[in-house]
Every structure is written in structure tokens, then in C-alpha cells.
N, C-alpha and C positions, 0 to 999 in steps of 0.2 A: 587073270586080272580081276580085281575087285572093283566095284562101282559104289558110288554113294547114293544114287537114286536111280529109278527105273520108270519108264513109260512103256505102257502096252498099247502100241499103234497098230496092232494087227487088224487087218480088215479095212484100214483107212487108206484112201488114195491120195496122192500128190494134190495139194501141198500140205495136207493135214499133218502127217508125221513130222515134217520140219517145223510147222507153226507151233505144234505142241512141244517140240524139243526147244525151240527159241524161248517160249514162255517159261518152261521149267528151268532152263539154264539161267535165266535172269534172276530167278529166286535163289540160286545156289551161290556159294562163295568161289571165288577164283581158285583154280586148281582141282576143284571137285570134278568127279566123273559121273556122267549121266549115261545110262544104257537105254537104248530105244529099240524096242522089238517091233519090227514092221514086216509086213507081207508084200507090200507094194515093191516090185522089183525096180522101179524108178528111184527108190531111196538109195540104191547103190551109187548113183550119180548125185542125187540131190543132197545127201548128208555131207559129204566132203566139200561140195561146193558151198553150201551154207556155212560150214565152219571157216572156209577160207575167207569168205565175205564178211563174217561177223567177228572174226578174231579169235575163234575157238580152235582147238587142236582136235583133229579127227584121228582116233587111235586105232581104227580098223573095224572089221566086221566079221562075225562068225555066223554060221548057219546053226541054229538052235531050235529043235522041235518044229522044223518046217518054216521058220521065220528067220529073217535077218536080224541079228543083234549087233547094232551099231554102238560104239563107245566114243564119247565126245567129252573132252576136258574143257571146262569153262576157262576162257581166257580172263585176262586181268583187265 
């Protein structure tokens, strides 16, 4: 799956990956996809929860080069 923008949040602890994702998503158009690379294991719980609360779509997560790569689609 392709993405429109990416954030490198490796090395950052909760809640910083989610806060950075929120800020970047607000600058994106509805329907665009953001990939967030994070090493904080709590992001597995935090990212889907954030998407549910904020009206975005959580598209899943893969492990890439020792980091979690979350994909989020900006809601309308």
C-alpha cells in the first residue's frame, strides 16, 4: 500500500507519536494516507484508539526495519 506522507517517530515515547500524527493529519486532505514509523510498542494500542476517537481510519501496521509502520487514512 502506498502512502501520501510519512512521520519518523522512532525513539519517541507515548504520547508523542500520536500527537505528531494528529498534527500531520490535520494538514492533509481527507482520504490521504499517513505512515507513522514508531518504536514505542504502546503505539500498537494508541494508534487505532486515536483513529477511532478522531474519525480517521486505521489501515494496519507492519514491522519495517525494527519499527512499527502504522498506516492511517485521514477522515472527512
